[in-house]
C-alpha positions in Angstrom: -14.4 -2.5 -28.5 -14.3 -0.8 -25.1 -17.2 -2.9 -23.9 -15.4 -6.0 -25.0 -12.3 -5.0 -23.1 -14.3 -4.1 -20.0 -16.0 -7.5 -20.1 -12.7 -9.3 -20.5 -11.2 -7.3 -17.6 -14.2 -8.3 -15.4 -13.8 -11.9 -16.3 -10.1 -11.8 -15.5 -10.8 -10.1 -12.2 -13.4 -12.7 -11.3 -11.0 -15.5 -12.2 -8.3 -13.9 -10.0 -10.7 -13.6 -7.1 -11.9 -17.2 -7.5 -8.3 -18.5 -7.5 -7.5 -16.5 -4.3 -10.7 -17.8 -2.7 -9.4 -21.3 -3.3 -6.0 -20.5 -1.9 -4.2 -20.0 -5.2 -3.2 -16.9 -7.1 -2.3 -16.1 -10.7 0.6 -14.1 -9.3 3.7 -15.2 -7.4 3.6 -14.2 -3.7 6.1 -11.4 -4.1 3.7 -9.7 -6.6 0.5 -10.4 -4.7 -0.2 -6.9 -3.3 -3.0 -8.1 -0.9 -0.8 -10.9 0.5 2.3 -8.7 0.9 0.4 -5.8 2.6 -1.6 -8.1 4.8 1.6 -9.6 6.1 2.9 -6.2 7.0 -0.4 -4.9 8.3 -0.8 -7.8 10.7 2.1 -6.4 12.6 0.8 -2.8 12.5 -2.9 -2.6 13.5 -2.6 -0.2 16.5 -3.3 3.4 15.6 -0.4 4.8 17.7 2.0 2.3 16.2 0.8 3.1 12.7 1.3 6.8 13.3 4.8 6.2 14.6 5.6 4.1 11.5 4.1 6.7 9.1 6.6 9.2 10.5 9.7 7.0 11.1 9.6 4.7 8.1 10.3 7.5 5.6 13.0 8.8 7.9 14.7 5.4 8.0 14.6 5.0 4.2 15.8 8.6 3.7 18.7 8.3 6.1 19.8 4.9 4.6 19.7 6.5 1.2 21.9 9.3 2.6 24.4 6.7 3.6 24.3 5.1 0.2 24.6 8.5 -1.5 28.2 8.6 -0.2 29.0 5.9 -2.8 29.2 7.6 -6.2 29.1 5.3 -9.3 30.5 7.9 -11.7 33.4 10.3 -11.8 31.0 13.1 -13.0 30.4 15.8 -10.5 26.9 16.1 -9.0 24.6 18.5 -10.7 22.7 20.9 -8.5 19.1 21.4 -9.7 17.9 23.7 -6.9 18.8 24.5 -3.3 19.4 21.3 -1.5 18.5 19.3 -4.6 21.3 17.6 -6.6 21.6 14.6 -9.0 24.3 12.1 -9.4 24.6 8.5 -10.3 25.2 6.8 -6.9 24.3 3.7 -5.0 21.3 5.4 -3.5 19.8 6.0 -7.0 19.8 2.3 -7.8 18.6 1.2 -4.4 15.8 3.8 -4.5 14.9 2.8 -8.1 14.6 -0.9 -7.2 12.1 -0.1 -4.5 10.0 2.1 -6.9 10.0 -0.5 -9.6 8.8 -3.2 -7.2 6.1 -0.9 -5.9 4.9 -0.3 -9.5 4.7 -4.1 -9.9 2.6 -4.4 -6.7 0.2 -1.4 -7.0 0.8 0.9 -10.0 -1.3 3.9 -8.9 0.0 3.8 -5.3 3.5 3.7 -6.7 2.8 6.7 -9.0 1.7 8.8 -6.0 4.8 7.6 -4.1 7.2 8.7 -6.9 7.5 12.4 -5.9 8.6 11.3 -2.4 11.2 9.0 -3.9 12.5 11.6 -6.2 12.7 14.3 -3.5 14.5 11.9 -1.2 17.0 11.0 -3.9 17.8 14.6 -4.7 18.1 15.8 -1.1 20.4 12.9 0.0 22.6 13.4 -3.0 23.0 17.1 -2.2 23.8 16.5 1.5 26.3 13.7 0.7 28.0 15.7 -2.1 28.2 19.1 -0.4 29.1 18.6 3.3 28.9 22.3 4.1 25.2 22.3 3.2 24.4 21.0 6.7 25.3 24.5 8.0 21.9 25.5 6.7 20.0 22.9 8.7 18.0 24.0 11.7 18.7 23.6 15.4 20.9 20.8 16.6 21.4 19.5 13.1 23.3 22.6 12.0 26.8 21.7 10.9 26.4 18.0 11.6 28.2 15.8 9.1 25.9 14.1 6.6 26.9 10.6 7.7 26.5 11.5 11.4 23.1 13.0 10.5 22.0 9.7 8.8 23.1 7.6 11.8 21.3 9.9 14.3 18.0 9.7 12.2 18.4 5.9 12.0 18.9 5.6 15.7 15.9 7.8 16.6 13.6 6.2 14.1 14.4 2.6 15.0 14.1 3.2 18.7 10.7 4.9 18.2 9.5 2.0 16.2 10.5 -0.6 18.8 8.8 1.5 21.5 5.7 1.6 19.3 5.7 -2.2 18.9 6.4 -2.9 22.6 4.2 -0.3 24.2 1.3 0.1 21.7 1.2 -2.9 19.4 2.2 -5.5 21.8 3.8 -7.6 19.1 7.3 -7.9 17.8 8.2 -6.1 14.6 7.7 -7.9 11.2 11.4 -7.8 10.6 12.0 -10.5 13.2 9.9 -12.9 11.1 10.9 -11.8 7.6 13.6 -9.1 7.5 13.8 -8.6 3.8 10.0 -8.5 3.3 9.5 -6.1 6.2 12.2 -3.7 5.1 11.2 -3.6 1.5 7.4 -3.3 2.2 7.6 -0.8 5.0 7.9 2.5 3.0 5.1 1.5 0.6 2.9 0.4 3.4 3.3 3.7 5.3 2.6 5.5 2.1 -0.6 3.5 1.3 -1.7 3.9 4.9 -1.6 7.7 4.3 -3.6 7.3 1.2 -6.1 5.1 3.0 -6.6 7.5 5.9 -6.5 10.8 3.9 -8.3 9.9 0.7 -10.0 6.5 1.5 -8.0 5.1 -1.4 -8.9 1.7 -2.8 -11.6 0.7 -0.3 -11.7 -2.8 -1.7 -8.0 -3.4 -1.0 -8.4 -1.8 2.5 -11.2 -4.3 3.2 -9.2 -7.2 2.0 -6.2 -6.3 4.1 -8.4 -5.8 7.2 -10.0 -9.1 6.7 -6.6 -10.8 6.2 -5.3 -9.1 9.4 -8.4 -10.3 11.3 -7.9 -13.9 10.1 -4.2 -13.8 11.0 -5.1 -12.6 14.5 -7.7 -15.4 14.9 -5.1 -17.9 13.8 -2.5 -16.7 16.2 -5.0 -16.7 19.1 -6.0 -20.3 18.2 -2.3 -21.4 18.1 -1.7 -19.7 21.5 -4.7 -21.5 23.0 -3.4 -24.8 21.8 0.0 -24.1 23.4 -1.6 -23.3 26.8 -3.6 -26.5 27.0 
């Protein structure tokens, strides 16, 4: 039975690859992990820019969740689980959950390894938003800063760093200028997968496909640029 299932899986995989080779896919574009990640990776191929994004993207999402955590969707008081970790039904919970569900649809194992980060982010932002005095325990210049002000400062620093990375290192405008929604939604998962690729050589086949897609995109852009200069 297991051999039959394995054979069926191999046949399905071959059919999927053949359809992609012909320019078609059994999945809609928004569920095509290779296409989605290739789009984002084509804007992030410089090592310095990638490193900046691996640090700043989680900070951007975390600080935006902190803003949303100020919007409770229940009258029940937040429940503290551990120091700096609290749970409450709020806008951040639903926003965060939507991201995670989409990532599971794109790449299940990658999403599973991302889940602890998503949970930790949710619990910390809920605590900071629910208990303003908790910022007194933060280090250095962040001590005593209001949670909303903290979120805005992190947003400002992270976005500026990314634009510098694109301008000084990548030499290409950010993906959000071409497709805002796609770039914002994919960014956290891309930076997480980039970590898995670098640290554990995760999914070499997907890595190779993304690199090939980026190479083809670069060749296409150079060709279009050459046509315009004629």
